[in-house]
C-alpha positions as CSV (number, residue, x, y, z in Angstrom):
1,M,87.0,-33.2,-10.7
2,A,88.0,-29.9,-8.7
3,P,86.9,-29.3,-5.3
4,A,84.9,-26.4,-4.7
5,A,87.0,-23.0,-3.3
6,R,86.3,-22.4,0.4
7,V,85.0,-19.1,1.4
8,F,85.7,-19.4,4.7
9,P,88.9,-19.2,6.3
10,A,90.0,-22.6,8.1
11,R,89.9,-21.7,11.8
12,P,88.8,-18.5,11.8
13,L,87.9,-18.4,15.6
14,Q,91.4,-19.6,16.3
15,A,93.0,-16.5,13.9
16,L,90.8,-14.2,15.5
17,A,91.4,-15.8,19.0
18,T,95.6,-15.5,18.6
19,I,95.7,-11.8,16.8
20,L,93.4,-10.8,19.7
21,S,95.4,-11.7,22.0
22,F,98.5,-10.4,21.0
23,T,97.1,-7.3,20.6
24,M,96.0,-7.3,23.8
25,V,99.5,-7.4,24.6
26,L,100.7,-4.6,22.7
27,W,97.9,-3.0,24.4
28,V,99.7,-4.2,28.1
29,V,103.0,-3.4,27.0
30,E,102.3,0.1,26.0
31,F,100.5,0.4,29.2
32,Y,103.4,-0.6,31.2
33,D,105.9,2.0,29.2
34,Q,103.8,4.5,29.8
35,M,103.7,4.1,33.8
36,T,107.3,3.9,33.7
37,G,108.1,6.6,31.8
38,E,108.2,5.5,28.1
39,R,111.6,4.0,30.0
40,L,111.2,0.9,27.8
41,D,111.7,2.8,24.7
42,A,115.0,2.9,25.5
43,D,115.1,-0.6,24.4
44,G,114.1,-0.3,20.5
45,I,116.6,-0.1,17.4
46,V,119.0,2.7,17.7
47,P,120.9,3.4,15.0
48,R,124.5,3.5,14.2
49,S,125.2,1.6,17.1
50,V,126.2,-2.4,17.7
51,D,124.4,-2.2,20.8
52,G,121.5,-1.1,19.2
53,L,120.6,-3.9,17.2
54,E,119.7,-5.8,20.1
55,G,116.5,-3.4,19.6
56,I,115.4,-5.5,16.5
57,V,113.5,-8.5,18.9
58,W,112.0,-5.8,21.2
59,A,111.4,-2.9,17.8
60,P,107.4,-4.7,17.1
61,L,106.1,-4.4,20.8
62,L,107.1,-1.3,21.3
63,H,105.1,1.9,20.1
64,A,106.0,6.2,20.4
65,G,102.4,6.7,22.1
66,W,98.7,5.9,22.2
67,P,98.4,7.5,18.9
68,H,101.2,5.4,17.5
69,L,99.0,2.3,19.2
70,I,95.8,3.2,18.0
71,A,96.6,4.1,14.2
72,N,98.4,0.4,13.5
73,T,96.0,-1.6,15.6
74,L,93.1,-1.7,13.4
75,P,95.8,-2.6,10.3
76,F,97.4,-4.9,12.6
77,V,94.1,-7.1,13.7
78,V,92.7,-7.0,10.1
79,F,95.5,-8.1,7.8
80,G,96.9,-10.3,11.3
81,F,93.5,-12.3,10.9
82,L,93.9,-12.6,6.8
83,V,97.8,-14.3,7.5
84,L,96.2,-16.1,10.0
85,A,93.2,-17.1,9.1
86,N,94.6,-20.3,6.4
87,G,95.8,-21.5,9.9
88,I,98.5,-20.5,12.1
89,G,101.4,-23.2,10.9
90,R,100.9,-22.9,7.2
């Protein structure tokens, strides 16, 4: 007989804590970026430049201002939680 399907995620609190922690990092990075006159935005991806490829590492952390970050926060938390809910290692 097949095991019963789980209704709840395997590790919901760990998933929630992880995604909220990473979301807090994004907000802190944007706050720092705003306080320094958006100097971090220069570290993003620079098109048509080999030197700009280094920005691939930092691009997921950078946003084009508060409206961009606010618009991305809810989908990031919801979908991030769903991805992490069955276990971070998975």
